[in-house]
N, C-alpha and C positions, 0 to 999 in steps of 0.2 A: 599606614604606619605599622611596622612590625611590633606588635605589643604583647603577644602571648608569651608566657613563660614556659610553655611546653615545647612543642616541636614546630619547626618552620616548614611551611609548605604553601602551595598556592591553589586557588580554585579557578573554575572557568569564568568567562565573562559573565557579568550580571545577567541572570535569567529574566525574561520579560514577565511582567505582572499583567496579564490580560485575561479577562473572563467575560463570557457572554451570559446573559440571563434569558432563559427560555420560558419562564413561568412568572405569573404575577405574584406568586408566593415566595419567589426566590429573593434572597437578600444580596445576590450578586457578589458573594465573597470571593476574593481573588484566590486562586490556587496555583501552586507551582509543582506540578508532578515531576518526580524524579530529580528535583533540584539538589537535594542532599546527596543523592547517589552520584550525580555529575560532579559535585564539588569534591567528594572523596576521590573520584577518578583523577581529577585535576591535581589535587594535593599530592597523590602518590606519584604522578608523572613528573611534577615539578621538583619534588624531593629527589627523584632519581636524576633529573637534569642537573640539579645543584651538585650532587655527589659526583657525577661523572665529570663535571667541570673541574673539580679538584684533582681528578686523576689525569685528565687530558691536558690540563693547563689552559684550556679555553675559558675566557671570561664568562661569567654568569650575568647576563643583562637583566637586572631586577625589574625595571618597568616593563620591558618587552614581555617578560615571562608572565606578568600579571595580565596584560592586555590580551596576549595570544596564548592563554593557558590551554593545554590539551583537553579534549572533550572525553577521551576514553583511553584506557591503558590496559595491558594484559592483567589478568586476574592475579598472577603470581607477583606482579609489581605492587598491587594493593595489599596483598598478604604481607609482603616484605616490609612495606611502609608501616602498616599497623603494628607489626611485630617489633620494629625498631622503636616505635613510640612507647609501646606498653612493656616490651620485654627486651630492652636495649642492653642489659648486662653491664651497665656502667653507672657509677654513682659519683657525686661530688665529694671532694676530699676533706670537707670540714667535719665529717663524721665517718663512722664505719657501720657496717650492717651485718647481721647474721639472720638466717632463716632456720626455723626449727620445725621438727615434726611433732604433732600433738599425739598423745600427751606425754611422750617420752622425753621431750626436750632435746632429742638427738639433732645435732646440727646437720642440715642438708645443703646449706649454702652460706657463703660469707664473702666479705670484700677483702681484697689483698692487704688493705691497710689496717686490718684488725690487730695484727701482731704489733705494729708500731704504736697505735693509739692505746691498746689495752696493756701493752708492756710485756708481751710474750715473745719467745723465740722458738723457731722450729728446731727440733732435734735433727741430728745428722741423718738418721734413718728416714725421717719425714722429708728432709730436703731431697734425698735421693728419689723419693716418690713424686716430687713436684709439690705444688702448693695445695695438697690435699690434707694437710696435717690436722685441720679442725673438723673435717667431715667425720660424722659418726660419734663425736664426743658429746657429753651432756653440757649444754650451754650454761647451766647454772654453775658449773665448776670454774667458769671464767670470772665469776664475781664473788664477793664476800658472801658468807652463809645467809646473812640477813637479806642481802639483795636478791640472792637466788630464791629465797622464800617469797619475797615480794613479787617476783616475776611469776612464780608458780601459782600464787594466789590470783594474780591478774588473769592468767591464762584460763582459769575456770569460769570467768565471767562471760555472759552471753554477748553483751555489748562492750567488747574489750577496749574500744577506742575512747569510751567515756572516762576511763581511768587514767588516760595519758596526761602528763608524763609521769613515769615512775622513776624515782631517784635511786640510782644504783652506783656501786663502787667497784672498780676493778680489783680483783683479788691480788694481782701482782703489784700495782702501783698505788692502790687506794685512792686513785683519782675519781672524782664524781662524774657521772654521765646522766643525761636525760635519756631514758629508754622510752621510745614511742612505738607502740605495738599495733599491728593490724593483721587481720586474717586474710589469707589468700586460699587458692584452691588446694594447695599441697601442705599448708601448715600456717605458721605465724611468722611474720617478718618483724624483726626488732631493729629499728634504727637507733643508733647510739650517737648522741651529740655531746661533746665535752661541755661541761657546765663551766663556762668562762665568765667569771665575775670581775674581770679586770677593768672593764669599761665603766666609769663612774655613772654614766647615764643609765646603765642597766643593772647597777648593783642591787637595786630593790625589786628586781623583776621576779619575785616569788609568785607562786600561783595566786595567793590571796591579793597581794598588792596589784598584780597585773589586772585581775578581775575588777578591783576597785577603780583602777584608772579607766578601764573600759566602761564601767557603769557610770562613772562621772561624765564620760563622753556621751553615753546613751542618754543621760539626764538632759544634757544640752540639746540633743536631737529632739527629744520629746517636748522640750519647753519652747521649741520654735513655733511661730505662728503658722497655721496650715495654709495651703494653697500656693506654695512657692517651692517647687522641686529644686530650682537653682540654688536657693539659700540652703536647702538640706544638703545638697552635694558640696557646696562650699564649706559647710560646717564639718562634714565628715573628713574632707581632705586636711583641714586644719587639725582635727583631732588625731588623725592617723600620723600626721607629721610630728605632732607633739609626742605621741607614744613611741614612734620608731626612730625619729631623727634623720630620715632620708632627705637628700637634697631636693628632690622633686616628688610630689605626690599628685596624681591625676585621677579623675573619674572618667572612664570611657563608657559611652552608652552605645548599645547595639540597636540600630534602627530595624524596622520591620523587614527591610530587604537585606538585612544582615551586615550592611556597611556600618562603620563605626565613627564616632565623633568624640572629641575631647570636650566635655561640657563643663569641667571645673579643674582648676590647677592651682597649686601653691608651689613655689620654686625658690631656689637661691637666686639672688638678684642678678648674678652674672651669667645665668643660664638662658639659652634661647627659649622663648615661650612656645608652647605647643597648643595653647588654648584656641579652640575653634577649628583645629585640624580635623578634616574628614579623611578616612582611609578606606580602601575597598574591602569588601567582605573577604577577599582572598588573603588578607594579611593575617587572619587568625583562622586556621583550618578547622573544619568541622570536628575532626578527631581531637584537637586541642580543646575546643569548647566542651566536648563531651567529658574530657578529663577534668576540666575546671568544675563541673557539676559533681564529680566524684571526690576530688581532692581540692578543697576550696581555698587553701592557702599554699602558695608555691614560692620558694625562696631560691635565689642564686646568689651565693656569697662572693664569687669571683669568677667572672666569665673567662679569665685568662688561665685559671687553674686547670691542670691536666686531670681528666676524669680517672676514676679508679675502677679496675676490672672486678667483676663479681665471679667468684669461683663457686661451682655447684657440684653436687653429687652426680655420678654417672647414671644413677637410677631415675633421675628426673628426665621426663620425655621431651621437655621444651624449656627454654630459658625462663627464669623466675619472673613473675608478674610484679612490676614495680610501680604500677599506676598510683597507689596510695603512699608510696614511700616519700618521706620528707627529703631524702637524699638523692632522688632520681636525677640523673645527669641531663643537662640540656643538650639539644641537638646543635651540631656545629654551625648550621646556618643561623640559628638564633643568636648564638654567642658572637658570631661575626657582626650581626646587625647591632647588638648591644655595643660592641667595640666601636662601630662606625658612629654611633650616637654619643660616644664618650661616657657611656654608662657601664660601670664595671660590676655593680651589684644591683639586684632588683628583688622586690617583694610584690607579688601579685595576689590579690584576693578577689574571689568571685562574689558578685552581687546577684544573689538568687532570690526570686520572689515566688511565693507559693500562693496559689489561688485557683479555685474551681477545679480541684483535684489534679492540678498539673504543676510542674516545676519549670520555671523559665530562667535562663541565664540572661538577666537584663543588661549586665555590663561588668566592668572590672574596676577595681581600685588598684592602680599600678604605682609602685614606688621605685625611683631610680637613685643611684648614688654614684658619684664619680670616683670612688675608691672602694676597695673591698669592705664589706660590712656583713656582720653576723648578728642576727636578732635571736635571742634564746627562745626556745619553744614555748615557755609559759607566756611570753609577751606576744608571740605569734598566735597562740590560742586565744589570748585576750582580744587580739585584732579580729580573729574569726568570730568570736562572740559579738564584737562590735558590728561586724558585717551582717550577722544574722539579725541583730536588732535594727540595723539600717535597712535591711531588706523588708522587715515588717513595717517600718515607718514609711518606706518608699511605696510599698504596696497600698497603704492607706491613702497616701498622697495621689497615687495614680488613679485609685478609685474615685477620689474627690475630683480630680481633674476631669475624669471621664464623665462624672455626673454633671459637672459644670458645663462641659461641652455639650452633653445631651440636653441640658436645660436651655442652653443658648440656641441650639438647633431647634428645639421644640418651640421656643418663643418666636424664632424666625419663621418656622413653619406656620404657626398660628397667624402671624401677621400676613404671610403670603396667602394663606387661605382666605383671610379677611379681604385682601385685595381681589382675589379671584371672585368672591361673591359680588363685589361692586363693579369689577371691570375685567371680565374673563375674555381671553386669557392674557391680555396685554398688560394688566396691572403689575404682574410679577417682573416685567422688564422695564416698564416706564415710570414706576414709582419707587420710593425708598421706604424700607429696604427692598432690595431686589434679589434675584436668584444668586447673584455673586456673594451675597451675605450668608448664604446657607452653608457653603463649604469653602475651604481655602482654595482659591484659584486665581489665575491671571486674567481670565476673560470668560464670558458666557454668551450663549445665543439661544434664541427661540426661532425655530423654523415651523411656521404654521400657515396653512392655507396658501402655500406658494410664496410667502413673504418671509423675510428674515429681520430680526431685531438683534443688533450686536452690542455687546457691552465689554469694555476693556480690551485686552490683547486677544484678538481672535483672527481666524482666517478671513479672507474676503467673503462677501455675500455669495459669490459664485462658487467659491471653494466650500463653504458651508453646505450649499445645496448639493454639491458633488459628493460630500461626505454622507449626507442624508440618502442620496441615491445609492451610494455604495452599501450603506447599511441595509437598505430595503432589498437590494438585489442579492447580496451575499448572505444575509442573516435574516431570512424571512420570518423565522419562528422566534427570533430574539426580541426581548422587550427592553434590552439595554446592553451597554458595553462599558467596561472600564479598562483602561490600559495606561501604562506609563510610557509606551512607545507606539505611536501610530504606524511606524515603519514595521516593527515586529508584529503588529496586529494584522498586517497585510494590506494596508491602505495604499493603493498605487501612487497617489499624489503626495505622499508624506515628504518626499525630498523637496518639493516646491514650497512647503510650509516653513522650512528653515528651523533655527533653534527656538524661534518665538513660540511655536506650538509643537510640543512633543507628546504630552499626555492628554487624554480626553476621557471624560465620563459622559454617557448619554442615557437618556430615558425616553422611551417611545410613549407619547401621550395619546396618539391615535394611530391608525394604521399607516398614515403617511407623514405624521408630524413628530418633531423631536425637540427635546431640550438638550443643550450642550454645555459642558463646562470644560475649559481648556487650561493647561499648565505649560509653562516654559521649561526648558531643560534645567536639570538639577544644578549644574555648575553655576547658574545665575544666583542660586541661593547660598552658595558656599564662598567663604572668604578664608584665605590663608592667614593664620595668626602668628606665624613664625617669622624668622628673619628673611630679608630679601635675598634672592638668588644672586650670587656673584658671577659675573660673566666669565671669569677665568676658571670657575669650578666646573671643568669640562666633564667630569665623570659623574656628575650629580644625577643624570638621568638613568644611568645603568646600575650604580651601586645601591646597596640596601640602606636606605636612610628615610626619615620621615617625609622629606620633600619628595622623594621618589614615589613613595606611597601616595602622597597627595596628588602628584601629577598623574599617576596611573589611575587614581580614582576619578579625576576630572575627565580623563580620556574614556574611561568605561561609561560614564554617565552623561557624556556630552550630547547624546542623542535621545535621552530619556528624561522624564520628569520625576519628581518625588512620587512614590506610589500612593494610590488612593487608600485611605484607611477604612476599616470596617464601619465605624460610626458614620463616616461621610457617605459611604455607599448606601448604608441603611437610610440615611436622611434623604438622599436623592430618591431612593426607592419609595419611601413613604410619600414624598411629594408627587411622585409619578402615579401612585395608586389613587391619590386624591384627585389629580387632574384627569386621569383616565375615566374615573367614575363621573366626574363633572362634565366631560365632553363626549361621553358615549353617544348621547342623542344628537349632539351638535353636528357630528359627522354625517348624519343622515338627513339633516334639515338645516337650511340657512335662515330659518325664520327667527326674527328678533324676539317675537313673543315667546317662542320656545326657549330661547336663551334666557330671558327674564324668568320664565316659569321654572326652568331648571335651576337657576340661581336661587330662586325662592325656596324650591324644594330642598336644595343642598343646604341653604341657610337653616331651614327648619330642622332638617336631619342633624346638622351640626349642633344646633341648640339642644335637641333632644339627647344627643350623645353626651354633650357637656353636662346637661342636667343629670343624666344617668351616672356619669362618673362622679359628679359632686355628691349625689345621694349615696353612692357606694362608699366614697371616702368618709362621709359623715357617719355612716353606719359602722365602718371599721374603727373609727376613732372612738365612737360611743361604746362599742363592745370590747375595746382593747383591754388586755390584762395589765397594762402599764397605766399609771396615773397621767392624764393629759389635760391641760387647761390652757386658756389663752386670755390675753388682755388686749384692749385697744391702745391707741397712742396716749390716752389719758391714764392708763393703768387700771381701767375698770374691766372687770371680768366679763368676757363675751363667749367663753367656752369652758365647759366643766363636765368631763365625762363621768361615767358611772363608777369607775375605779377610784378616782379622787374623791367623789362624793361618799363612797363607802369608807374610805380611810379617815376622812375628816368629820363625817357625820353631818356635813352641810350639803343639802340637796341642790340640784342644778337650778331649780326655780328660785331658791333663796340666794344662791351665789351670784346669779346674773346681776351685773350692775354694781356689785360691791367693789370697794377699793382693795386690790390685792395687798398693797403695802400696809395700809392703815387698819384693815378690818380682818384679814385672813392670816397673814404672816405673823408669827410670834415676834415680839418686840426685839428679841435677841438677834433676829435675822433681818431686821428692817433695813439696816445699812447695806447688807449684802444684796438684798433684792432690789434696792434702789439703784445700786451700781450696775447690777445685772440688767435691769430694764433700760437704764440710760445707754449702756453699750449696745444692747440689742437693737434699740430704736435707731442707733447710728450705723447699724449693719455689722457690728462686731459680736459674733456669736460665741458664747462661753459654754464649756462642757464640764460635767461632773462637779457641779456646785451644790454643796449641802445646804438645805433649808430646813427651818423648824416652822411648822404650821400649827395653828391653834386647832384643838379638837372640839368640835361643836356637838359631839354625841351626848346623849343623856347620861348623867353621872360621870362624865369624863372631861368636864370643862377645864379641869386643872392639869390635864395631861397634854402632851404635844405629839405631833407626828413628824418623823424625820424622813425626808426624801432627798435623793440626789437627782438634780435636773440638768438637762441640756436646753439651752435657750436658742430658739430658731426665729429669725426675723420673718414676719409675714408680709408679703407684698402682693399688689394687684398686677394685672397684665401689663401695666405701663411701668412697672418696677417701683412704684411709690410704696412707702412703708405704711402698712395698715395696723400693725401691732406686733405682739410677740406671742409665740406658742411655746409652751414648756412641756417637754416629755421627761417623765421622772421614773424613779425606782424607789420603792418603799424599803427603807432600812431601819424602821423603828425597832423591830425586835432585836436585830443585831446590835443596834446602838445601845439599847437598854442593857443587854447582857454585857456589852463591852464596858459601859460606864460603871456598872456595878462591880465588874471584875477589877477595873483599874483602881477603884477606891478600897478594895479589900487589901489589907496589909498583914495583920496578925495571923489570919487564917489561910494565908497563901498556900503553904505546903499541904495542909489538909485538903484544901479544895482542889488543887491542881492534880493531886494524886488519887482523887476519889474516882470510883467507877460508877458514880451516880449517872443515870442517863441525862441529867441536867447539865453535866460538865462535858463539853465537847472535847474531841481529840486536840491536844495542844502540844506544840513543840516550840522551843526557843533557840535563838541564835545569839552568839556573842558577836563582838565587833569584827571578828575575823571569819564570820560565816561558818563557825563550827557549832555543833549541837551542844547546848548547855542545859536543855530541859527536854523531857520526853515523858509525858504523863501516862497513867495507866490506860486511859482510853486510846492513846496512840499505840501502846503495846498491843492492845486487843485488836485494833484496826489493821495494823501492819504485820503482826506476828513477830516483830523484832523487839527484844527487851531493851530496857533503858541502859543496862550495862554494855550492850553490844553497840550502841550508837553514840553515847556521850563522848564528846571530844572529836568525833569524826566530822569531815567536811559535809555539810548538808547537800550541797550541789556537787554531784560527782560520786562521792563515796556512799552516802545514804540514798539520796534520790538519784538514781542512775546506776548505782552499784548494788546495794542491798535491795532497795525497792526499784525494780527495773522500770524504765520509762519506754514509751513507744518510739521515741526518736530524739534526734539532736534538737529539733525545734522546741519540743516540750521542755528539755533541759534549759535551753536558752531563755525561754519565757520565765521559768521558775527562778533562774539566776537573777534576771532583771528585777523581778518582784522582790526577791530576798534582799538584794543590795539596796533597792529603793527603801525598803523597810528599815534597814540599818542606817540609811542616810536620812531618815526622819520623814519619809513620804509614805503615808498609809495607803493600803490597797484593800478594797472591799470586794468580796465575792468573786474572786478570780477562779475560773474553771480549771481544774487540775485533775490529772489521773495518773495512777501508778499501779504496778503489780505487787501484791502482798507476798509474804514469804512462801505461800502455797501456789503462787502463780495466778491468783484470781485478780482480775482487774477491778480497781476501786476508783470511782469517780466522786470528786468532792468539789465544794467551793472553798477557796482558801482566802482568809482575811489576815493581812499582816499589819501589825502596829509596832511602832518603835518602843524600845525599852529604855527607861531613863533611871539614873541613880538619884540619890537624895538631893543632889545639887542641880538636877535637871539635865545632866550630860547624857547623851545617847550612848548606851552600852550594848546595843543589839536590837533584836526585834522579837516579838511574840507572833506566832502563826496559829490561827484557829481554823480547824477543818469542820465543814458541815457536809455530811455524807448525803449525796443526791439520791433520793428515793422517789418513786412515782407518787403523785398526789393521791391521797386516800379520800375520795369523794363519795358522797352518798350514791348508791346505785340508782341510776335513772332507768327509764323504761328501755332505752337503747341498750344499756349495760345488761339488763335482765334478759333481753332478747338474745344478746350475744352469749350470755351464760347458758341459756337454754340450748342454743345451737351448739355450743361447745360440748355440753354433756351428751347431746345426741351423737355428735361426731366421736366422742370418747367411747360411747357404747358400741358404735360401729367399729371402731378400732379394736376394742376388746373382742368383739365377735370375729373380726377378720383374723386376729392373732390366734384365736382358738381354732378356727376352721382351716387356716393355712397349715397347721401342724398335721392334719389328717392326710391330705394328699402327699405331703412331704414324707411322712412315715412310710407311705406306700412306695414312693420312689426309692427310699433308702432300703426297704425290704427287697425290692426288685434287684437293686445293685448287689445286695448280699448274695442273692441266688446266682447272679451272673458270676460272682467271684468263685463260686464252687464249681463252675463249669470249666471246660478246657478252653482257655483263652491264651492268646499270644502275649509276649512281654509288652508290645506296643499297646494292645487293648487294655492290658492291666494298668498301664500308666494313665491311659485316658480315664479309666474308672476311678483311679486315685484322685485325679484332678476333679472329676465330677463330684466325688464324695467330699472333697475339701470345699467345693462351692455349696453343697448341701448343708454342711456343718456351719458355713458362714451364714446361710439363710436362717438356720435354727438359732444361731447366736443373736442375730438381729431381732428375731421374734422375741426371744427371752430377755433382751436388753431394752425393750420398749419403754421401760421406766428410766427416762433420760436422767432424772435426778440422781440415780444410783451411781452414775459415772463420776459426778462431782463429790458424792458423799463417801467414796472409798470402795468402789467395786473391786471384788477379788478377781485376780487374773487366774486363768486356768493353765497351770504350768504342765508342759509335756515335752517329750523329745520329738523333734521333727527335722526333716531335711529342708534346707532353704530352697532347693530346686523345686520341691513340691509346691511351696508357697508361690514362687514366681510363676510356675505353670498355671496355677489357679487364677492368679491376678491377671495374667495376659489373656487367658481364655475369656474373661469377662468383658473385654473390650474388642474382641476380634470382629464381632458382627458390626459394631458401630464403626470400626475402622474401614470395613468393606463398604458400608453404606455411604460413608463420607469420602471414599476414595483417597484414603490416607495410607502412607507407607509407614511401617514399623521397623525401626532399627534398634538392635540391642546388642550390647557387648557385655556378656556375662561369662567370665572364665569358668572352666569346668570345676576348678577347685572350690569355687564359691557355690556352685550348684550342689556339690556333694557335701557341703559344710553341715555338720550335725549340730543342732542348737537345742537349747532348753528354754522354753518360754511359752507364751500364749500364741500358738500358731494361728488360730482362727481370727483373733482380733488384730494381729499383725497383718494378716491377709486382707481383712476388712479395711484397715487404714490405707495400705498401699493401693488397693483397688480403687478406693474413693479418690485419692490424689491423681491416679492415672486416668480415671474416667473424666475428671475435670480437665486434664491436659488434652485429652482427645476431643472433648466437646468444644474447646476454644482454639484448636489448631485450625488455621485457614484451610478451607475446602473449596474446590477439589485440589489435587496435586500437592497437598501439604504433607507433613511428616511428623512423626513422634519418635523420640529416642529414649531408651532406657539404658543407663550405665550404672554399674556398681564399682566403686573404687576398690583397690587392693585392700586386703584385710589387715588390720593392726591388732595384734594380740596383747592383752593386758592381764596382769596378775594383780588381783586385789583381794586382800584377806584370805589368801590361799586359794581363791577361785579363779578360773580362767575365763576371761571375757573376750569377745571380739568387737571391734568397732567397724561398722559398715556405713557406707555413704551411698545412698541411692540418689541418682539425678534423673528426673523425668523432664525432658525438654521438648519444646515445640516452637516453631517460628511465629512471627506476628506480634501484635500489640499485647497479647497476654490476657489473663483473667481480669475482669473489671475490678477496680480498686475497692468498690463497695463489697465485693465478694471476699477479697482478702481481709478487709476490715472485719467482716462477719466472722471469718475463721479465727482471728486472734482475739476479738472482743466478745462476740456473742451477746446474748441477753436482749437483743433488739426485738421489739414486737413486729417490726417490718422485715425481719430476717427472711431471706428466700429459702426455698427448700435446699438448694445447693449450699447456701451459706450455713444452714443448720448441720448438714452432713459434714462439711469441712471443719466446723467448730467441734463437733463430737470426735472426729478423727484426730484433731489436734490435741484434745484432752486425753484420748486414749493413748496417743503416742507419748505424751508427757508421762503417763502412768507407767509406760514400758521403758522409761529412761531414754526417751528419744526427743529430738528437736527437729523442727521444720522451718525453712526459710523459703520465701518466694522471691526470686531474683529476676529483675528486668534488665536485659542488656540491649544493645543497639538494635539487633534484628532477631532476637530470640528471648524466650523466658523459660524459667524452669523452677520446679520444686527441688530443693536440696534437703534431703532427709538424712539426719545423723542418728544412728541407733547403736546403743551399747547393750549387748545381750550375752548371756552366759552360754558357753559351749557345753556339749554333752559330756566332754571330758571334765570340765569344771564342775558339772553337776555330780559326777561320780566322786570327785574329790571331796565335795561338800558332804555327800552321803557317808563316805568313809569317816570323815571327821566327826560326824554326829554319832 
């Protein structure tokens, strides 16, 4: 089914998932080399085919194009395809767009409908020049002065998108618009959407109200019982439908082989259902999926509306990048598909899950409407907010499902191993459970000692033996194979197996014997959930329609099975290892005695391993920093670790056998613990339940201990309930402080504004999420005064605007916490981080509690911050040894610092002598580069006090040529480039090389060389490349001084720098920071001091540092001197 809201294209036929394992340590993970590249090729070729069909009049057969997609196309066709997707020069007509140059606000591009929507007319002189009338003028002049000021203020923000939307008014008509800003390579794009409030359903769609609606939906998601992803998806489509009012809302899941499935749907009763529809991976091209990860909400208001052309300045070298534009026009193929479905408008939201340092597009939430429909940006932003929260909840559910699957597999493996010990190897196929219960399959077989045991749907015995012989003859070194298509894997007899056996996973247990698992074709697993095909609908197979996609999908997968998932392959591999160890000796001897002896040895070894694991688990629980305790089915304590003993003053020996309810828990919590125990013994596990425990410590019998616990049901290997285990978190100190604070009334103002170290940083929100309190400790922590923040939106304006955040995910989590607090749901110790006014990153625990008035009505929430600092523990012998080693290294560093200066001074003196001799201009330039590198070494030696960089190091200001800096920077990587066989490309205009600047030459040189060195280190070698580009210069006049704005781009292909290294660069302060991370972190700080900024950007096939620097010119320096 054609579902993407980006561009329509096709991919090649589904690639086979086949892999061989050649090592006992391999986990047989399936790989698909070149799959994405092949799909990009097919997408480009099929887009060209569709467009040519419109010119030639020849019909475009949809299903045939999916099944017989081209495998390769010319490079220029791919370039043209990607350019049309990203730089199509067309927008939708429900809004208009302008693009501006930073920081002048000079218009460099605009859409043709700007005049109509903003209420301007072209002068006669402009009309004679064509539609270039807005090029070059200040964009702020199109809006009221207040609106222009708002845009100018937003443009100074680092994360400009966090401030969207900005409410602006046309100067000519006074009509309001939502201004949505984002940065691109040449400036800022401003999408302008008219603020239409005529629809009664959308009249309250302000930013605050939209967020509240989304938070209410998020609260529903979070209140759902865990363990059912289907219910989670059903709930989210209901909530999105209530928020937006679309006729149909669906959740599409992308499977591991990239094909899609409609897993949840809510629709108008008269519409055809699509629930259960599967569609080929080709329906949503790779390029469109990439765009969804960049721009996660995409709307099309009317697929029949004619797109609007984008006009741009002649100085731009290529069409404007519209990837993140809310107005970007859809491709004609996609709009035709929408029309065939009867869907005139759509809204598509990406479901992205983040985990293990990676970002994955799990699926889409797609909304369809049978008539034109516009959803205002604040409501779309609220939907994006909901999607981010849904992604977080979904990730937790996927983790839980994975754990349950692994738990089930482990239990099955344990039972199979037990059978092996009693009846090897036949027990795993003759008893229950058997090897078919280990993974999802239609059949299984054991080929051992020349005999076969068959279970379920399998090939015949002779065919199984033939497959085993094929594996032995063609893959001698392989220990296993997994494939979703035996035909694609090369098995000659695959055609004789039919559809019943398509996929297979094998594990070699001896040199001649195998275990097999078989799967039938995928089409058997799939059912169409839509209306039946009418015989007279003759064009159904060729036109673009959901049924065509479904039929094409069945055609593509008719000869292959569902792919084998990684946990399944790992489970098979684990069983293989166990069996290979068990039968290693059996292969060499047929003696029954040896079999029994080996069984006994294996059993003893297994018992020893189990004992070792049990001992290690007990030790971990006993020494854990969290309070952990357990009870049996009668509620009597049978586990009590050191942490809970320390908190309560009740030692383990005294606690054992006591009644948790009657003797340990405080009477105020007895009903809570009774309910908790009852549910846990029934298998219903609760989380984050607050308990009050008695304190048994000396002189503390009248106090209580507060803990928040998770209840976990304890079971034996037969799944019978043995009791309950509780894992907790001590919140006593926070609870005491909070209780005392809540009861303080008369002294509230004096306390909250006190700078006493006993008073934590506190801020408060009103019911609209605006800041209503900001105490002195918050002022000190953030650097922002109370007067600067009161009345501003906490999420977006303060945290996200003034106090910068690391990304959208952090803002999303903070918004959820804030609105939960406003809704009456308290949160304890939420990890949170932000940048203060000086750019220093601050990490805190955030506690949110509702605020109530005298009548008990909720009027907002209080937020308390606890700054995270390392534990100050007494120095142990290990710490003392570390300190001694540290001081020894420090002395060595001081010695090296001093001794390095001596030969360096000698080199500098030699260079001075050479300068006085007769040398050529070329030799003189080489000497200047060498001297610049020497000065850089000297600066590094003198700056070894790293703390001085943070505390306000003075920059050494001097005049210099930018070309000299660039020569010195490039010279430092030339040897490494040659060693790694890398090519260097650089585009540096002559006017930039001769640019005369005034600043700290050596530290600028140090920063640029450090970034370039990291780029060279992480470029793929050999035959890789590194590129340096400097953008054209922008001159600025500020306070009578002349500045230039330079942009350096250092690019390399490949995966890029490790994410941990980039994290070190921006965060720093980690004890585990690498040497490279420390260098990048110091360079980042130095660049900030020089009024510069750096970003690290990852694109599809390349990565680059983007360095922006604003620096005074020599001319500007002379003007400043004259003024003085």
